[in-house]
Every structure is written in structure tokens, then in C-alpha cells.
N, C-alpha and C positions, 0 to 999 in steps of 0.2 A: 505494497500499501504505499508505503513510504520509506524516505532516510532520513535524518536532519540535516541543520544548519549546519556551516561551519564556523564554530562561536567566533572563531578567532578572525575571522576576517568581516568587520561592520561596514555596512552598507554607508556607504555618503555621498547624497544624491547632493545634485548638482541644483537642483530647487526642491525643497520641499511644499507641499501646499497643505499636508495635513498630516499626521505622525501615522496614517495609515499604507498613505502611497509616497515612492518612490519614482521620481523621472533624473535619468542622467542623460539623455539627450534629444532634448527640448528643442528645437530653433524655427523660427521665422516660417521657414519649408514646408514642416509638416502640415500635411491636410489628413492624413489617416492617423489611428491610435490602436496603439496594441495592449491591453493591458492584462496580464499574467498572474495569474494567480499561483503560487507553490502549494507545494506536496504536505501531507503531516508532519509536522518537524522540523519542516522548509523554511526562509525566509526570501524577502522581496533579492536577497546577494545572490541569489539562484538565479535568476535572469542578469545579474548585470554585468557578467561579458557578451551578453545578444546587443549593448548597446551600439558595440562595435561594429556590430555586424549591418546594421538596422541603416537606408539610406537616410538624408537627408527628409524624404517624405511620411516617412513616420515616425510617430512619438513613442517610445516604448514608456509604457506606464507599469512597474512592480507594485505589488499588494505587499506591504508590511503587517503581518501577522502581529498582537502585542503579545511578553513572555520570552523574547527573542530578540541579537542583534543590539540597535539600542533600544530596543524596545521591551530589554529585559525586566524592568519593574511594572510594566504597565500592567494588568489587570488581565485574564484571559476570559474569553467570552465563554456565555452560558452552556450554550449553543448553537447547532445551524443557525437559526433564525434570528438571534441576538450577533452574531459573526454578520450574515449577509447584510443584516439594515446596519451596521457601520461602517461596511465595504460601500456600499450603494450611497450612503449621504455622502464619503472619501469620492467617489471615481464620480459620480451626477454632474459637478460642475465643470467636469474636464470633458463631457464629451458634445463640444459644442463643433464636431468633424464626424464624420462616418468611423465605425470603431468596430475593432471587435474583442473575441475574448480566447484566452488561452488560458489554458489549466492541466497540472497535471498531477495526474491522483485524484489526493481527497482536492486538490481546487478545482478538477473539474467539474463534481457536486456544487463546487461553491458557487465554479463560472454558469452554470445552470441555471442553479437558483440565483444568480446576480440578476441573470437573463430576466427570469422569469419579476424579479423585485421591482429592477428601473419598466419593465412593461406596466405592473404595478400602480407608476409611480406616474406614468403619462411619459418618461421619455425615450427616447427614439431606438428600437431596438440592435443588438448587434449587426453588424451587415454577412458577420460568421460567427461561427466558437467551432475551437480547438480543443478537440477532449483527447489528453494522454493518455495512458496507463489507466485507465479503469473501464470498467465498464459502468454501465447506464447506471442510472439513480435508479433503485427499486430493485436491480438489474444484480447489481454488481456484491459478491459475497462478503457479509461482516462478522464480525466473531462479539467476542466480551478480550482484547488482549488489554485493553488500558484497565482491565481489573488484576492482569497478571504479574509478577510480580519483573525485574529489572531483568532477570535471567535471559525470561521469556521475552521481553520485548527486545534484549540484545541480538537472540536468535535471530527474531525475527526479522529483525534488518541485517543481519547475515545471511538470511534467507534473499530478501531483495536486489543487495549486494547498493554500491554507497557511501557506504563509510565505513573508515580504516578499523586495521582492526587499532591500531597505534590510539586514537580517539580512544575505543569503546576500552579501550586499558588503562586511562587516566584519569583518574577517579572526578577528578577537577569537571574536566568534556563532559563525559560520563552522564555525572550528574544533572547539569545542564541539558546535554539533549534529551535524558530519558524523562527530565521535566516536558517538556517542550512534546513530542513525540506522548508521553502519554497525554495529554493535552488533547491534543488533534486527533487519537486515535479514538480518545471519547465523545468527540463532536461527532467523528467522520461514524464509528458505529452504534450512535444512538440515533443518527439521524434518519427520519423515517420520509422522505417525500410526498407529500400531498400530491394527490392526480389534479393535472393542470391541463390545459388544452396545449398541444404541443407549437411549438415553436415555429418561426417561420423562415429563420436562416436556413444556412446547409450549417451542418453537422459534417467537420475533419475527425475524423477518430486515429490518432499515432498509435502507434507502438512498440514495441522491441521483440525482435522474432524470439527471442528466448525469456520476454517476458513470464512469471509464476503468477501474474494478477491477471489482465488482458493480453495472450498472446492471440495469433494470427488465429490458431482454432477458434478459437471463440467470437473473432471479429466474424466469420463466418455465421454467426448465426444474427442476422439484422444486425452488423455491425457492434454486436456487442448488448443490443438491444438501443444502440443512441437512436438508428434508425425508424423508431416508436417514437421519438422525441420532437420530431420535426414535417413540419409538411412538405421541405424541401430537400433538395436529395442530400444523401451522406455518402462519403466515401473515405477510404481507410487506407492506409500508409502505414507498412511495416519498413521498422529501420533496423540492418542489425544489428541486434544486444539483447541487452537485458531490464531490467524497469526501469534502468536509468539510463537507457540508449539515449535520450539526449546529451550529454555530457560528452562523450566520445564522437558521435553526430551533430554536434552544435549546427557547424555549417552548414550542415543537410540540413537541418529542421529549421531553423530559421529561412533557410533558400526555399523552402515545400511552403513557410506560410505567408511569405511574404509572395510567392508565384500564387495562393490563391487570391490575396489578399487584388491584386495588382499585376496580371503578369507582365506588366513594361519594370516591376519593380524587380526584380528578381535574375542573377547571376550568378551560374557556378550551382551546383548543388546537387548535378545529375537529378533528369528530369523525366523521372519516370511519371508515368501516368496514375494512377488516384481510381482503382477499380469502387464500384459505386455502388450500392444498396438501391434500389428502386423505393 
């Protein structure tokens, strides 16, 4: 489901409109906005390397959940509803131009809930939703890991990859990481999505070829359930790698996202076609 943030790499935004948002590449040429939601235990800093790969036409906004990095002392959200309400409050003033949502793992569920919350408020909907590394809300398998001991959480992080053994062996870092992971797992494992009308934007499902959470086989069934959550097209793209394929395949992932936002923006990264799910 997730792996944690690197607590030793603080997010230092060039401009911060809210404690919830980080913006590193905002410029006068931006005509599209990409809002990125982190995985469980993750942080805005996970997306900071993307800023260098963004063309001037795309403004990158990453969400910083409380209880990590420079928000270490901020209280966490009680549940998914409270989290999404706070995120919507932070991003709604930034939606003065077309935008898309990208969420990895838990972040994909947050992105889906955010799209509905913004619509409920009368805000414009996303141009596209990119759902990475997790089956659709209501379809994804959940458990009770947030109630288990630290060893069980560490075993789960090891299963998913993305967390070095050295970090987990350091008592101070391990405590910081597991506190955030346990909090976020509680949010996603207790999330019970309400039945809602489908979105009207295309949904693009991204996964690692060896992802234990959402591999290509699960995607063959209605794109991991995402095809049932929109009236528009649903497409699937598998990248080589595990749950955290995004890190080694960063350039390819960003290029694929940009190509779907506007084909004129993407260069390189491999131009494979995304299979469609009607």
C-alpha cells in the first residue's frame, strides 16, 4: 500500500500558500496544474524531483499531509473525510486553470475523493485523474495493519519495497516513519467510500509490472475497478518495477502523464500506447 517519506529530506517550497501545498516550479507560462497526492506515510517531497521534469506550461502542486517533514508537529486528520476537506480547502484557490490529479497508492483514493469533494463545492472537475499503485476505492483490499505491532508494519514496508533497511534499523527514523505510516494506514484501512455518480474525466491507471498491490493481472478486470468510476475512457499503463516503480522510472512516468495532459508537452520517456478499458 505504501512506504514512508525520507524524513531527512525536508520539503522546501519556493512558494507556500498553505501548509498543505508545496509548489516548486510555478511560473508565468503555466497553463495547466498537476496536483499530486502522496502514498501512506509519504510526503510532498516524494514528488519534488518531478519539478525538474515539468515544462514551464505545467505547475506542479504536491500535497503535504500533517505529521511529517516540516509538518511533524501538526495533528493528523481523523479520517478520510477530514483529510479530503482540508486538501480541498488548500487546492481550491489554485484551480484557476485546467488541472489534473495524480495519486499514488493511498493518494489515488484521496485523489478520487478530492475530485468528488471539489465537484460538490461547484469547482471545476479535473481534466484527468491518474491513479497509481492501488485498485479503485471499494475494490482495493484493506486490512488491519494499523492495529498491528511495529514488526508487522516493517514487514509490510519490506514487502512493498521503497524503504531501505538502514532507515528501519535506526530507532529514531523508524519511530518517525512508523508513526506516519500507522496513521495513514488507519485512514485508508477505515475508508468506506460512499456510492457516488461516476466522474466524467478520463482515468489513467498506472502500475508496476511486479506490484503486489495492483499488478497487470488485477488491472485486466475493469482496470482494477477504476473503469466503473468514470463515464469517460479508462486506460492502463504498466511500467517495469514493483510498488515504487515511480522512482526508477520517474522520467517515463512524468512523460506519460504529460503526454496525456497535452501531447505537445511530452518528449522522450517511451511512447507506448495505453490499453483502453471501455
